[in-house]
DOLODREN-477951 format. One record per residue (C-alpha): residue in three letters; x, y, z. Coordinates in Angstrom, 3 decimals, always signed. Layout:
BEGIN
+---------+----------+----------+----------+
| residuo |       px |       py |       pz |
+---------+----------+----------+----------+
|     ala |        X |        Y |        Z |
...
+---------+----------+----------+----------+
***
This chain:
BEGIN
+---------+----------+----------+----------+
| residuo |       px |       py |       pz |
+---------+----------+----------+----------+
|     unk |   +0.000 |   +0.000 |   +0.000 |
|     unk |   +1.187 |   +3.498 |   -0.869 |
|     unk |   +0.126 |   +6.607 |   +0.994 |
|     unk |   +0.407 |  +10.171 |   -0.191 |
|     unk |   -2.095 |  +11.266 |   +2.430 |
|     unk |   -2.655 |  +14.933 |   +3.098 |
|     unk |   -3.456 |  +15.912 |   +6.653 |
|     unk |   -5.477 |  +18.863 |   +7.914 |
|     unk |   -7.297 |  +19.908 |  +11.073 |
|     unk |   -9.957 |  +22.422 |  +12.005 |
|     unk |  -12.039 |  +23.392 |  +15.029 |
|     unk |  -15.288 |  +21.423 |  +15.303 |
|     unk |  -17.253 |  +23.156 |  +18.001 |
|     unk |  -17.156 |  +22.261 |  +21.653 |
|     unk |  -18.407 |  +19.633 |  +24.045 |
|     unk |  -21.289 |  +20.691 |  +26.345 |
|     unk |  -18.778 |  +21.538 |  +29.079 |
|     unk |  -17.013 |  +23.970 |  +26.765 |
|     unk |  -13.965 |  +21.886 |  +25.892 |
|     unk |  -12.926 |  +22.488 |  +22.259 |
|     unk |  -13.226 |  +19.615 |  +19.801 |
|     unk |  -11.083 |  +19.216 |  +16.685 |
|     unk |  -11.786 |  +17.493 |  +13.381 |
|     unk |   -8.869 |  +15.924 |  +11.507 |
|     unk |   -9.059 |  +14.988 |   +7.835 |
|     unk |   -6.936 |  +12.519 |   +5.874 |
|     unk |   -7.011 |  +12.786 |   +2.054 |
|     unk |   -5.460 |  +10.388 |   -0.432 |
|     unk |   -4.220 |  +11.013 |   -3.965 |
|     unk |   -7.626 |  +10.219 |   -5.505 |
|     unk |   -9.740 |  +12.684 |   -3.555 |
|     unk |  -11.009 |  +10.265 |   -0.944 |
|     unk |  -11.156 |  +11.829 |   +2.499 |
|     unk |  -11.787 |  +10.533 |   +6.005 |
|     unk |  -12.565 |  +12.870 |   +8.918 |
|     unk |  -11.882 |  +11.846 |  +12.518 |
|     unk |  -12.645 |  +13.702 |  +15.735 |
|     unk |  -10.558 |  +13.834 |  +18.888 |
|     unk |  -13.846 |  +13.306 |  +20.737 |
|     unk |  -13.953 |   +9.529 |  +21.035 |
|     unk |  -11.382 |   +8.998 |  +18.237 |
|     unk |  -14.572 |   +9.009 |  +16.164 |
|     unk |  -14.850 |   +8.296 |  +12.440 |
|     unk |  -17.137 |  +11.185 |  +11.499 |
|     unk |  -17.258 |  +10.967 |   +7.707 |
|     unk |  -15.740 |   +9.147 |   +4.746 |
|     unk |  -16.210 |  +10.645 |   +1.300 |
|     unk |  -15.560 |   +8.046 |   -1.390 |
|     unk |  -16.273 |   +7.992 |   -5.148 |
|     unk |  -18.918 |   +5.848 |   -6.818 |
|     unk |  -18.439 |   +4.198 |  -10.227 |
|     unk |  -19.088 |   +7.571 |  -11.933 |
|     unk |  -16.495 |   +9.298 |   -9.758 |
|     unk |  -19.068 |  +11.167 |   -7.653 |
|     unk |  -18.114 |  +11.566 |   -4.009 |
|     unk |  -20.577 |  +10.511 |   -1.333 |
|     unk |  -20.351 |  +10.148 |   +2.436 |
|     unk |  -20.522 |   +6.429 |   +3.242 |
|     unk |  -20.664 |   +6.821 |   +7.041 |
|     unk |  -23.614 |   +7.718 |   +9.217 |
|     unk |  -22.968 |  +10.527 |  +11.650 |
|     unk |  -24.130 |  +13.577 |  +13.552 |
|     unk |  -23.643 |  +17.319 |  +13.016 |
|     unk |  -21.996 |  +18.369 |  +16.282 |
|     unk |  -19.933 |  +16.998 |  +19.177 |
|     unk |  -22.945 |  +17.547 |  +21.439 |
|     unk |  -25.000 |  +15.280 |  +19.185 |
|     unk |  -22.415 |  +12.515 |  +19.566 |
|     unk |  -22.435 |  +12.829 |  +23.351 |
|     unk |  -26.243 |  +12.767 |  +23.417 |
|     unk |  -26.415 |   +9.617 |  +21.296 |
|     unk |  -26.363 |   +6.031 |  +22.548 |
|     unk |  -25.513 |   +4.462 |  +19.158 |
|     unk |  -21.673 |   +4.724 |  +19.448 |
|     unk |  -21.714 |   +6.291 |  +15.982 |
|     unk |  -18.208 |   +5.925 |  +14.532 |
|     unk |  -16.570 |   +5.850 |  +17.966 |
|     unk |  -13.573 |   +3.919 |  +19.200 |
|     unk |  -14.976 |   +1.551 |  +21.810 |
|     unk |  -13.192 |   +0.502 |  +25.003 |
|     unk |  -12.140 |   -0.729 |  +27.417 |
|     unk |  -14.417 |   -3.520 |  +26.365 |
|     unk |  -16.151 |   -3.708 |  +22.988 |
|     unk |  -19.583 |   -5.324 |  +23.103 |
|     unk |  -21.073 |   -6.845 |  +26.265 |
|     unk |  -19.935 |   -8.388 |  +29.531 |
|     unk |  -22.667 |  -10.465 |  +31.168 |
|     unk |  -23.829 |   -9.268 |  +34.551 |
|     unk |  -21.262 |   -6.457 |  +34.328 |
|     unk |  -18.737 |   -8.543 |  +36.248 |
|     unk |  -15.809 |  -10.908 |  +35.756 |
|     unk |  -13.237 |  -12.733 |  +37.869 |
|     unk |   -9.527 |  -12.330 |  +37.179 |
|     unk |   -6.752 |  -13.997 |  +39.199 |
|     unk |   -9.286 |  -14.905 |  +41.892 |
|     unk |  -10.685 |  -11.383 |  +42.305 |
|     unk |  -14.213 |  -10.490 |  +41.210 |
|     unk |  -14.645 |   -7.083 |  +39.597 |
|     unk |  -18.082 |   -5.418 |  +39.376 |
|     unk |  -18.415 |   -3.079 |  +36.408 |
|     unk |  -20.584 |   -0.199 |  +35.265 |
|     unk |  -24.022 |   -1.547 |  +34.301 |
|     unk |  -25.160 |   +0.583 |  +31.377 |
|     unk |  -27.412 |   -1.887 |  +29.518 |
|     unk |  -29.726 |   -3.629 |  +31.946 |
|     unk |  -27.520 |   -5.865 |  +34.071 |
|     unk |  -24.711 |   -5.864 |  +31.520 |
|     unk |  -21.790 |   -3.659 |  +30.568 |
|     unk |  -21.930 |   -2.497 |  +26.945 |
|     unk |  -19.055 |   -0.903 |  +24.998 |
|     unk |  -17.009 |   +0.171 |  +28.007 |
|     unk |  -19.780 |   +1.530 |  +30.215 |
|     unk |  -21.677 |   +4.795 |  +30.409 |
|     unk |  -18.497 |   +6.849 |  +29.863 |
|     unk |  -16.507 |   +4.684 |  +27.469 |
|     unk |  -13.597 |   +5.637 |  +25.236 |
|     unk |  -15.981 |   +6.932 |  +22.559 |
|     unk |  -17.065 |   +9.762 |  +24.918 |
|     unk |  -13.587 |  +10.925 |  +25.969 |
|     unk |  -11.086 |  +13.422 |  +24.596 |
|     unk |   -8.030 |  +11.886 |  +22.913 |
|     unk |   -4.634 |  +13.572 |  +22.621 |
|     unk |   -3.596 |  +13.853 |  +18.967 |
|     unk |   -0.486 |  +14.229 |  +16.825 |
|     unk |   +0.488 |  +13.830 |  +13.183 |
|     unk |   +3.167 |  +11.397 |  +12.067 |
|     unk |   +3.977 |  +11.702 |   +8.354 |
|     unk |   +0.347 |  +11.797 |   +7.258 |
|     unk |   -0.868 |   +9.384 |   +9.935 |
|     unk |   -3.199 |  +10.570 |  +12.688 |
|     unk |   -1.986 |   +9.322 |  +16.074 |
|     unk |   -4.376 |   +9.403 |  +19.032 |
|     unk |   -3.630 |   +8.604 |  +22.662 |
|     unk |   -5.763 |   +8.055 |  +25.751 |
|     unk |   -5.031 |   +7.320 |  +29.410 |
|     unk |   -7.615 |   +5.119 |  +31.140 |
|     unk |   -7.068 |   +5.221 |  +34.920 |
|     unk |   -7.403 |   +2.311 |  +37.304 |
|     unk |  -11.042 |   +1.807 |  +38.221 |
|     unk |  -12.334 |   +3.190 |  +34.920 |
|     unk |  -15.873 |   +1.665 |  +34.663 |
|     unk |  -14.661 |   -0.763 |  +37.357 |
|     unk |  -11.751 |   -2.238 |  +35.388 |
|     unk |   -8.395 |   -2.812 |  +37.105 |
|     unk |   -5.094 |   -1.313 |  +35.971 |
|     unk |   -4.055 |   +1.981 |  +34.430 |
|     unk |   -4.158 |   +1.479 |  +30.649 |
|     unk |   -2.476 |   +3.623 |  +27.999 |
|     unk |   -4.005 |   +3.290 |  +24.533 |
|     unk |   -2.656 |   +4.546 |  +21.216 |
|     unk |   -4.398 |   +4.275 |  +17.858 |
|     unk |   -3.045 |   +5.202 |  +14.434 |
|     unk |   -5.276 |   +6.067 |  +11.468 |
|     unk |   -3.681 |   +5.864 |   +8.007 |
|     unk |   -5.417 |   +6.375 |   +4.654 |
|     unk |   -3.699 |   +4.827 |   +1.650 |
|     unk |   -4.067 |   +5.575 |   -2.034 |
|     unk |   -5.806 |   +2.250 |   -2.679 |
|     unk |   -8.695 |   +3.339 |   -0.427 |
|     unk |   -7.566 |   +1.463 |   +2.687 |
|     unk |   -8.101 |   +3.010 |   +6.098 |
|     unk |   -5.843 |   +1.202 |   +8.573 |
|     unk |   -6.649 |   +1.382 |  +12.269 |
|     unk |   -3.697 |   +0.133 |  +14.321 |
|     unk |   -4.214 |   -0.200 |  +18.068 |
|     unk |   -1.610 |   -0.520 |  +20.831 |
|     unk |   -2.037 |   -0.592 |  +24.605 |
|     unk |   -0.111 |   -1.311 |  +27.792 |
|     unk |   -1.198 |   -1.708 |  +31.412 |
|     unk |   +0.312 |   -1.614 |  +34.891 |
|     unk |   -1.976 |   -4.390 |  +36.221 |
|     unk |   -3.809 |   -7.353 |  +34.659 |
|     unk |   -7.011 |   -6.230 |  +32.945 |
|     unk |   -9.383 |   -7.346 |  +30.194 |
|     unk |   -9.021 |   -5.331 |  +26.996 |
|     unk |  -11.043 |   -5.566 |  +23.800 |
|     unk |  -11.033 |   -2.567 |  +21.468 |
|     unk |  -12.930 |   -1.909 |  +18.255 |
|     unk |  -14.131 |   +0.834 |  +15.940 |
|     unk |  -17.884 |   +1.323 |  +15.487 |
|     unk |  -18.530 |   +2.980 |  +12.083 |
|     unk |  -21.950 |   +2.634 |  +10.485 |
|     unk |  -21.556 |   +2.141 |   +6.721 |
|     unk |  -24.088 |   +2.933 |   +4.028 |
|     unk |  -22.352 |   +2.548 |   +0.677 |
|     unk |  -25.081 |   +4.297 |   -1.305 |
|     unk |  -23.794 |   +7.629 |   -0.014 |
|     unk |  -27.403 |   +8.825 |   -0.147 |
|     unk |  -29.037 |  +10.412 |   +2.923 |
|     unk |  -32.269 |   +8.713 |   +3.888 |
|     unk |  -31.428 |   +5.362 |   +2.279 |
|     unk |  -30.979 |   +2.009 |   +4.008 |
|     unk |  -28.661 |   -0.980 |   +3.571 |
|     unk |  -31.202 |   -3.634 |   +2.594 |
|     unk |  -29.875 |   -3.567 |   -0.990 |
|     unk |  -26.270 |   -4.195 |   +0.084 |
|     unk |  -24.759 |   -7.579 |   -0.784 |
|     unk |  -22.769 |   -9.136 |   +2.059 |
|     unk |  -20.197 |  -11.904 |   +2.436 |
|     unk |  -18.552 |  -13.006 |   +5.700 |
|     unk |  -15.840 |  -15.651 |   +5.866 |
|     unk |  -17.099 |  -17.595 |   +8.864 |
|     unk |  -18.594 |  -21.025 |   +9.451 |
|     unk |  -19.948 |  -20.283 |  +12.928 |
|     unk |  -21.509 |  -17.505 |  +14.972 |
|     unk |  -22.748 |  -16.997 |  +18.509 |
|     unk |  -26.445 |  -17.263 |  +19.208 |
|     unk |  -27.540 |  -14.845 |  +21.934 |
|     unk |  -30.010 |  -14.833 |  +24.795 |
|     unk |  -32.587 |  -12.138 |  +25.572 |
|     unk |  -29.818 |   -9.943 |  +27.037 |
|     unk |  -27.795 |  -10.255 |  +23.804 |
|     unk |  -25.172 |  -12.337 |  +25.607 |
|     unk |  -23.627 |  -15.255 |  +23.649 |
|     unk |  -25.208 |  -18.513 |  +24.788 |
|     unk |  -24.219 |  -21.022 |  +22.109 |
|     unk |  -21.808 |  -21.339 |  +19.213 |
|     unk |  -23.790 |  -22.405 |  +16.141 |
|     unk |  -22.990 |  -23.322 |  +12.568 |
|     unk |  -24.079 |  -20.881 |   +9.861 |
|     unk |  -24.874 |  -23.660 |   +7.370 |
|     unk |  -28.511 |  -23.864 |   +6.364 |
|     unk |  -29.746 |  -20.673 |   +7.982 |
|     unk |  -29.955 |  -16.895 |   +7.516 |
|     unk |  -26.509 |  -16.363 |   +9.047 |
|     unk |  -24.636 |  -18.080 |   +6.207 |
|     unk |  -22.836 |  -15.363 |   +4.242 |
|     unk |  -20.006 |  -17.573 |   +2.997 |
|     unk |  -21.457 |  -16.851 |   -0.426 |
|     unk |  -22.533 |  -13.271 |   -1.107 |
|     unk |  -26.210 |  -12.629 |   -0.353 |
|     unk |  -28.502 |   -9.579 |   -0.491 |
|     unk |  -29.008 |   -8.285 |   +3.021 |
|     unk |  -32.686 |   -7.389 |   +2.729 |
|     unk |  -33.720 |  -10.917 |   +1.809 |
|     unk |  -31.808 |  -12.297 |   +4.798 |
|     unk |  -33.360 |   -9.787 |   +7.185 |
|     unk |  -36.772 |  -11.063 |   +6.089 |
|     unk |  -36.003 |  -14.721 |   +6.824 |
|     unk |  -38.099 |  -16.279 |   +9.601 |
|     unk |  -35.449 |  -16.919 |  +12.246 |
|     unk |  -35.725 |  -16.821 |  +16.036 |
|     unk |  -32.347 |  -15.160 |  +16.468 |
|     unk |  -33.154 |  -12.419 |  +13.940 |
|     unk |  -36.485 |  -11.838 |  +15.661 |
|     unk |  -34.794 |  -11.596 |  +19.062 |
|     unk |  -32.237 |   -9.002 |  +17.887 |
|     unk |  -34.616 |   -7.333 |  +15.391 |
|     unk |  -31.992 |   -8.011 |  +12.741 |
|     unk |  -28.358 |   -9.064 |  +12.817 |
|     unk |  -26.464 |   -8.208 |  +16.005 |
|     unk |  -24.270 |  -11.284 |  +16.319 |
|     unk |  -20.602 |  -12.125 |  +16.546 |
|     unk |  -19.108 |  -14.309 |  +13.826 |
|     unk |  -16.277 |  -16.709 |  +14.650 |
|     unk |  -13.550 |  -15.940 |  +12.139 |
|     unk |  -11.175 |  -18.655 |  +10.918 |
|     unk |   -7.748 |  -18.399 |  +12.482 |
|     unk |   -4.519 |  -19.278 |  +10.734 |
|     unk |   -3.161 |  -22.520 |  +12.153 |
|     unk |   +0.374 |  -21.434 |  +11.280 |
|     unk |   +0.263 |  -18.184 |  +13.289 |
|     unk |   +3.276 |  -18.444 |  +15.582 |
|     unk |   +4.488 |  -16.673 |  +18.708 |
|     unk |   +1.196 |  -14.885 |  +19.239 |
|     unk |   +1.206 |  -13.280 |  +15.792 |
|     unk |   -1.951 |  -13.264 |  +13.712 |
|     unk |   -2.140 |  -12.365 |  +10.027 |
|     unk |   -4.316 |   -9.549 |   +8.734 |
|     unk |   -6.683 |  -11.172 |   +6.244 |
|     unk |   -9.916 |  -10.301 |   +4.485 |
|     unk |  -12.889 |  -11.496 |   +6.518 |
|     unk |  -15.890 |   -9.700 |   +5.001 |
|     unk |  -17.015 |   -7.835 |   +1.912 |
|     unk |  -20.011 |   -5.592 |   +1.227 |
|     unk |  -21.118 |   -4.459 |   -2.237 |
|     unk |  -23.715 |   -1.823 |   -3.119 |
|     unk |  -24.908 |   -2.384 |   -6.706 |
|     unk |  -26.307 |   +1.088 |   -7.331 |
|     unk |  -23.103 |   +3.015 |   -6.595 |
|     unk |  -20.627 |   +0.240 |   -7.368 |
|     unk |  -18.882 |   +0.872 |   -4.054 |
|     unk |  -17.396 |   -2.163 |   -2.322 |
|     unk |  -16.161 |   -2.409 |   +1.254 |
|     unk |  -13.565 |   -4.993 |   +2.269 |
|     unk |  -12.862 |   -5.662 |   +5.954 |
|     unk |   -9.464 |   -7.046 |   +6.925 |
|     unk |   -8.330 |   -7.822 |  +10.458 |
|     unk |   -6.056 |   -9.926 |  +12.640 |
|     unk |   -8.868 |  -10.519 |  +15.163 |
|     unk |  -10.959 |  -13.656 |  +15.714 |
|     unk |  -14.404 |  -12.098 |  +16.173 |
|     unk |  -16.541 |   -9.922 |  +13.888 |
|     unk |  -19.733 |   -8.359 |  +15.212 |
|     unk |  -22.246 |   -7.843 |  +12.405 |
|     unk |  -24.889 |   -5.263 |  +13.295 |
|     unk |  -27.543 |   -3.979 |  +10.898 |
|     unk |  -28.604 |   -0.787 |  +12.669 |
|     unk |  -31.667 |   -2.414 |  +14.203 |
|     unk |  -32.235 |   +0.433 |  +16.670 |
|     unk |  -31.518 |   +3.484 |  +14.511 |
|     unk |  -35.165 |   +4.435 |  +13.986 |
|     unk |  -35.544 |   +8.127 |  +14.863 |
|     unk |  -31.833 |   +8.633 |  +15.607 |
|     unk |  -30.667 |  +12.165 |  +14.821 |
|     unk |  -28.477 |  +12.249 |  +11.720 |
|     unk |  -26.897 |  +15.075 |   +9.770 |
|     unk |  -28.738 |  +18.144 |   +8.539 |
|     unk |  -31.923 |  +17.433 |  +10.469 |
|     unk |  -32.252 |  +13.926 |   +9.004 |
|     unk |  -33.708 |  +11.205 |  +11.214 |
|     unk |  -32.240 |   +7.794 |  +10.507 |
|     unk |  -34.423 |   +4.759 |   +9.908 |
|     unk |  -34.018 |   +1.159 |  +10.965 |
|     unk |  -31.278 |   -0.494 |   +8.863 |
|     unk |  -29.874 |   +2.925 |   +7.815 |
|     unk |  -26.341 |   +1.576 |   +8.257 |
|     unk |  -24.403 |   -1.583 |   +9.062 |
|     unk |  -21.423 |   -2.235 |  +11.300 |
|     unk |  -18.626 |   -4.794 |  +11.014 |
|     unk |  -16.704 |   -4.551 |  +14.297 |
|     unk |  -13.535 |   -6.621 |  +14.657 |
|     unk |  -12.298 |   -7.750 |  +18.059 |
|     unk |  -12.605 |  -10.511 |  +20.602 |
|     unk |  -15.881 |  -12.269 |  +21.367 |
|     unk |  -18.639 |  -10.620 |  +23.418 |
|     unk |  -18.310 |  -11.684 |  +27.073 |
|     unk |  -15.099 |  -13.573 |  +26.257 |
|     unk |  -13.659 |  -12.556 |  +29.634 |
|     unk |  -16.245 |  -14.959 |  +31.102 |
|     unk |  -15.500 |  -17.766 |  +28.622 |
|     unk |  -13.049 |  -20.642 |  +28.843 |
|     unk |  -10.540 |  -18.913 |  +26.531 |
|     unk |  -10.527 |  -15.703 |  +28.578 |
|     unk |   -6.721 |  -15.636 |  +28.842 |
|     unk |   -6.315 |  -14.197 |  +25.346 |
|     unk |   -8.357 |  -11.092 |  +26.199 |
|     unk |   -6.368 |  -10.325 |  +29.360 |
|     unk |   -3.548 |   -7.784 |  +29.060 |
|     unk |   -0.812 |   -8.069 |  +31.669 |
|     unk |   +2.103 |   -5.801 |  +32.638 |
|     unk |   +5.034 |   -6.237 |  +30.283 |
|     unk |   +2.729 |   -7.304 |  +27.428 |
|     unk |   +1.410 |   -5.130 |  +24.625 |
|     unk |   -2.074 |   -5.233 |  +23.167 |
|     unk |   -1.929 |   -4.966 |  +19.393 |
|     unk |   -4.715 |   -5.057 |  +16.845 |
|     unk |   -4.922 |   -4.093 |  +13.184 |
|     unk |   -8.190 |   -3.669 |  +11.310 |
|     unk |   -8.535 |   -2.242 |   +7.820 |
|     unk |  -11.565 |   -0.927 |   +5.951 |
|     unk |  -10.932 |   -0.716 |   +2.203 |
|     unk |  -13.278 |   +1.067 |   -0.209 |
|     unk |  -13.124 |   +0.255 |   -3.918 |
|     unk |  -15.436 |   +0.466 |   -6.901 |
|     unk |  -16.717 |   -2.197 |   -9.249 |
|     unk |  -17.010 |   -0.770 |  -12.739 |
|     unk |  -19.588 |   -3.289 |  -13.965 |
|     unk |  -23.182 |   -3.592 |  -12.791 |
+---------+----------+----------+----------+
***
């Protein structure tokens, strides 16, 4: 990948308390541009060309920082310390039970009521890359350890946005980070994603209970969750399926295949999902080194405030969030989501936007 990214910044209003908020924009050689806020390390907009070369914003978003803080949809935010849910908002680590912030019924969701997506990040530029840094103190949402997080956003000329995460801690703590952009590849305000065509490279997913907590690993074969071959999303949303009815759409974690040859804790970045929008020709590829991919179809966006006075509808956007499994800290393989002193959390996820020239 080659990057000739241009970097700019501008004031973007203020948070309700008066703290100034900045908007940073990365541009590549072909006119594509991605804007990111230091409030929540949030992906605010992504202008990408369609097959006719017309730019359109393929991310859902809000107009002002205050709108982001008033929202509960995590629109474009960087989510931590824990992406997705922890059952009962508690876990046990090294024999000690830790109660957490309950912000969704009895569960913790996306880091609690004041997660990383609601905090101010320190920023710097590094040769066209946006570098953001956050300190999460011990006791943040109930989690142990003081954690230092750094994330790097790079936009390449082939349309790839790379999000590279790093973190260290001074005490053992669970850590599971992700980015939460809502994509709508039409680039058209007021549209939905039912016409998008989706593929996900996974043979299994987690069924959930009424609290949206994983309760069983299930095969995708023979049901609505099988996207190993590309399928129109709208038709799948209409399938009679108890899990779809429970979540009011897709809001499930897929179990991604892991490379058997990955050695010494290294995992390859590989393509795990693809989304195509026939009208615009835009195509999204998702690449990651993670083992979980949460697929969410914007089931609860109805009436959500969008840009320019627009109210979003159900299924207005879709999310593909790479990370560990929901509630994995309470699963048998919890050790791989625990960060300990002297170790470094690393994750790389890439979103690549291209265009198909044919219909």
